[in-house]
C-alpha positions as CSV (number, residue, x, y, z in Angstrom):
1,M,-0.2,0.1,-0.1
2,P,1.5,3.5,-1.0
3,A,2.7,5.6,2.2
4,S,0.6,8.4,1.0
5,T,-2.9,6.0,1.0
6,P,-4.5,6.1,4.5
7,P,-5.6,2.2,5.7
8,T,-9.2,1.6,5.4
9,R,-9.1,-0.2,9.1
10,S,-6.5,-0.7,11.7
11,L,-6.7,-2.8,14.7
12,L,-6.0,-1.6,18.5
13,R,-5.2,-3.2,21.5
14,H,-5.7,-1.7,25.1
15,A,-4.4,-2.8,27.7
16,Y,-5.4,-2.8,31.5
17,V,-3.8,0.3,32.8
18,A,-5.1,2.6,35.3
19,E,-3.3,5.4,34.2
20,H,-0.6,6.1,31.4
21,W,3.1,7.3,32.1
22,D,1.7,10.9,30.3
23,G,-1.1,11.0,32.8
24,F,-3.9,9.9,30.4
25,R,-6.5,7.8,32.6
26,G,-7.0,4.4,31.3
27,I,-9.3,1.1,31.8
28,H,-9.2,-1.5,34.1
29,A,-11.1,-5.0,34.2
30,D,-14.3,-3.7,35.3
31,S,-14.6,-0.7,32.9
32,T,-18.0,-0.4,31.3
33,D,-18.6,-0.7,27.6
34,D,-19.0,3.2,27.4
35,E,-15.8,3.5,28.9
36,I,-13.8,1.8,26.7
37,L,-15.3,3.4,23.9
38,A,-14.5,7.2,25.4
39,Y,-11.1,5.9,26.0
40,S,-11.0,4.4,22.4
41,S,-11.6,7.7,20.9
42,G,-8.5,9.8,22.2
43,Y,-5.0,9.5,21.2
44,G,-1.8,11.5,22.4
45,L,0.1,13.5,20.0
46,N,3.4,12.1,20.9
47,G,1.9,8.4,19.9
48,N,2.3,6.6,16.6
49,F,-1.2,6.8,15.6
50,P,-1.7,7.9,12.0
51,A,-2.0,11.5,11.1
52,V,-5.2,10.5,9.3
53,P,-6.9,7.5,10.8
54,P,-8.7,4.9,9.3
55,R,-12.9,4.4,9.1
56,Y,-12.8,1.6,11.0
57,W,-11.3,0.7,14.3
58,I,-11.1,-3.1,15.3
59,V,-10.5,-2.8,19.1
60,F,-8.9,-5.6,21.0
61,I,-8.2,-6.3,24.7
62,K,-5.2,-7.6,26.3
63,E,-4.9,-10.9,27.6
64,S,-2.2,-13.1,28.8
65,G,0.9,-13.5,27.3
66,N,0.4,-12.3,23.5
67,Q,-2.9,-12.9,23.0
68,A,-5.8,-10.1,22.2
69,R,-9.4,-10.6,22.6
70,L,-11.9,-8.7,20.7
71,W,-14.1,-5.9,22.2
72,S,-15.7,-4.3,19.4
73,V,-15.5,-2.7,15.7
74,L,-15.8,1.1,15.7
75,E,-16.7,4.0,12.8
76,N,-14.5,6.5,13.3
77,R,-16.8,9.6,11.9
78,G,-13.7,12.2,12.1
79,E,-12.2,14.2,14.6
80,L,-13.7,16.2,17.1
81,S,-10.5,18.2,19.1
82,N,-6.9,18.4,18.9
83,D,-5.5,20.8,21.9
84,G,-2.1,19.8,21.2
85,V,-1.6,17.0,23.0
86,L,-4.5,15.1,22.7
87,R,-6.8,14.1,19.4
88,R,-10.5,13.0,20.0
89,Y,-12.6,11.5,17.7
90,D,-16.3,10.9,17.3
91,T,-16.1,7.0,17.5
92,V,-19.2,4.9,17.5
93,R,-20.0,1.0,17.9
94,T,-20.8,-0.6,14.7
95,D,-22.2,-4.4,14.1
96,H,-19.6,-5.3,12.4
97,M,-18.3,-8.8,13.6
98,A,-20.6,-8.4,16.5
99,E,-21.0,-12.4,16.6
100,L,-17.5,-12.3,17.4
101,R,-17.2,-10.2,20.3
102,S,-15.4,-11.2,23.4
103,R,-14.8,-14.7,21.6
104,L,-12.4,-14.0,18.7
105,V,-8.6,-14.3,19.8
106,L,-5.9,-13.4,18.3
107,G,-2.1,-13.9,18.8
108,W,-0.6,-10.6,18.9
109,R,2.8,-11.3,17.4
110,A,4.1,-7.8,18.2
111,P,3.7,-7.2,21.9
112,R,4.8,-3.9,22.0
113,S,2.7,-2.2,19.2
114,W,-0.6,-1.1,20.5
115,W,-2.2,-0.7,16.9
116,M,-1.4,-1.7,13.3
117,R,-2.9,-1.7,9.7
118,G,-5.4,-4.5,8.7
119,A,-3.4,-5.6,6.3
120,T,-1.0,-6.4,8.7
121,A,-3.1,-8.0,11.0
122,A,-4.7,-10.4,8.5
123,T,-1.2,-12.4,8.7
124,Y,-1.9,-12.9,12.6
125,P,-3.1,-16.2,13.9
126,V,-6.4,-16.6,15.2
127,D,-5.8,-18.6,18.2
128,S,-9.8,-19.5,19.5
129,I,-13.1,-18.7,18.7
130,A,-14.8,-19.0,22.3
131,D,-18.4,-21.0,22.2
132,A,-20.9,-17.8,22.2
133,E,-22.6,-17.5,25.7
134,P,-26.3,-18.4,24.8
135,I,-28.9,-15.9,25.8
136,P,-32.2,-17.5,27.2
137,F,-35.3,-17.0,25.4
138,P,-37.7,-14.8,26.9
139,G,-40.9,-16.2,26.1
140,F,-43.2,-15.3,23.2
141,D,-45.0,-12.6,25.3
142,R,-42.2,-10.6,25.9
143,L,-40.3,-10.8,22.6
144,V,-40.1,-7.3,21.0
145,L,-37.0,-6.9,18.1
146,A,-35.5,-4.1,16.5
147,Y,-34.3,-5.0,12.6
148,A,-30.7,-5.3,13.6
149,Q,-32.2,-7.9,16.4
150,L,-33.9,-9.7,14.5
151,Q,-30.9,-10.2,12.3
152,A,-28.8,-11.1,14.9
153,V,-31.7,-14.0,16.1
154,M,-31.7,-15.8,12.5
155,R,-27.9,-15.9,12.4
156,E,-25.8,-16.1,16.0
157,P,-25.1,-19.2,17.8
158,R,-26.2,-17.6,21.1
159,Y,-29.6,-17.4,19.5
160,A,-30.0,-21.0,19.1
161,S,-32.7,-21.5,21.7
162,W,-34.8,-18.5,20.4
163,R,-34.7,-19.8,16.7
164,T,-35.8,-23.6,18.2
165,A,-38.7,-21.5,19.8
166,L,-39.8,-19.8,17.1
167,T,-39.7,-23.0,14.6
168,S,-42.3,-24.6,17.2
169,V,-45.2,-22.2,16.6
170,M,-47.3,-20.7,13.9
171,G,-48.9,-17.6,14.4
172,V,-49.9,-14.0,13.9
173,Y,-47.5,-11.0,14.6
174,L,-47.0,-7.1,14.5
175,I,-44.5,-5.1,12.9
176,T,-44.5,-1.4,13.9
177,D,-42.6,1.0,11.7
178,T,-41.4,3.4,14.8
179,R,-40.8,6.3,12.8
180,D,-44.7,6.8,12.6
181,G,-46.0,4.1,14.6
182,R,-47.9,2.4,11.8
183,H,-48.7,-1.1,12.2
184,Y,-48.5,-4.4,9.7
185,V,-50.1,-7.4,10.8
186,G,-49.1,-10.7,9.2
187,K,-49.3,-14.3,9.9
188,A,-47.0,-17.6,9.5
189,D,-49.2,-20.8,9.0
190,G,-49.7,-23.9,6.7
191,L,-45.7,-25.2,5.8
192,E,-44.4,-21.8,7.2
193,N,-43.6,-21.1,10.8
194,I,-42.7,-18.1,12.6
195,R,-38.9,-18.5,12.4
196,Q,-39.2,-18.9,8.6
197,R,-41.4,-15.9,8.0
198,W,-39.3,-13.9,10.0
199,G,-36.1,-15.3,8.6
200,A,-37.3,-13.9,5.2
201,Y,-37.6,-10.2,6.8
202,A,-34.2,-10.1,8.4
203,A,-32.7,-11.6,4.9
204,N,-34.2,-8.6,2.8
205,G,-36.3,-6.6,5.1
206,H,-40.0,-6.7,3.4
207,G,-40.3,-10.7,3.6
208,G,-42.0,-10.7,-0.1
209,N,-44.7,-8.4,1.2
210,V,-45.6,-5.5,-1.5
211,E,-46.8,-2.8,1.5
212,L,-43.2,-3.0,3.0
213,R,-41.1,-2.9,0.0
214,G,-39.4,0.5,-0.3
215,L,-39.6,1.0,3.2
216,D,-36.4,1.2,5.1
217,P,-36.8,-1.4,7.8
218,S,-34.0,-0.2,10.3
219,T,-36.9,1.2,12.3
220,F,-39.0,-1.7,12.1
221,R,-40.0,-3.6,15.1
222,Y,-41.4,-7.0,15.4
223,S,-43.3,-8.8,18.0
224,L,-45.9,-11.7,18.3
225,L,-49.4,-11.1,18.7
226,R,-50.9,-14.6,19.1
227,V,-48.8,-18.1,18.7
228,F,-50.1,-21.3,17.5
229,D,-49.1,-24.9,17.6
230,P,-48.6,-26.1,14.1
231,S,-51.7,-28.4,14.0
232,T,-54.2,-25.3,14.2
233,P,-56.3,-25.2,11.3
234,T,-55.4,-22.4,8.6
235,R,-59.1,-21.0,9.1
236,D,-58.6,-20.3,13.0
237,I,-55.1,-18.4,11.9
238,D,-56.9,-16.4,9.5
239,A,-59.5,-15.4,11.8
240,A,-57.2,-14.6,14.4
241,E,-55.0,-12.2,11.8
242,G,-58.4,-10.5,10.9
243,H,-59.3,-10.0,14.4
244,F,-56.0,-7.7,14.9
245,K,-55.9,-6.1,11.8
246,A,-59.4,-4.8,12.8
247,A,-58.5,-4.2,16.3
248,L,-55.4,-2.4,15.3
249,D,-56.7,-0.6,12.5
250,S,-54.1,-1.6,10.2
251,R,-56.2,-1.4,7.0
252,R,-57.0,2.1,7.0
253,R,-54.0,3.6,9.2
254,G,-51.5,1.1,8.8
255,L,-49.3,-0.6,6.2
256,N,-51.7,-3.5,5.1
257,R,-53.7,-3.3,2.1
258,N,-56.2,-6.4,2.7
């Protein structure tokens, strides 16, 4: 890569240090995610951090030996301040590599280096990928998912019990566009269970529904109105769907067309 071309991503490795030699406050084992994010946003001018930092920062936390465990991937939205001693950046956590947070462990070959270019890190060994800690299923009547959460439920190992539960039922569900409060009432019946139906939404945002095409699914919220055993006759599920469309006025004031 030419020297004049800034990297598109870098890896950073934080160590637990209560206070650095230059007086900057560090992080410790009990630091919250917000504290680690704040710590990740500032860098001293006397260090070797790039003058033009990359857009994405993949942040690791130092462990024993030369190991480092993934904490999160940040997006750098630009410099906020520079007082001649410290530069601060507008950084936010992203969903990139979210399924590997706290699981991915790298062998950090250069123990004295606290950052490196992504291209260099690509040559580093993956020491381990820990099993994801399972998240207990909250129950059908307590399930409320944002779109990003729905996508995670459909793909991440820690939500395996959720997918099992959603596979076991058919039913009537609700999609709410939180921008304007409009509702869409839908159903999963026949040969299609809730997991299959919601999997289609996770894949493309609209699940094949004409009413939802062209809308931004990032503000959608998903919940279940009523669940049914797979042996339930289709007519009973149809009746329940019609009831909720009428009760929520989703045809006249919402997103349902019929």
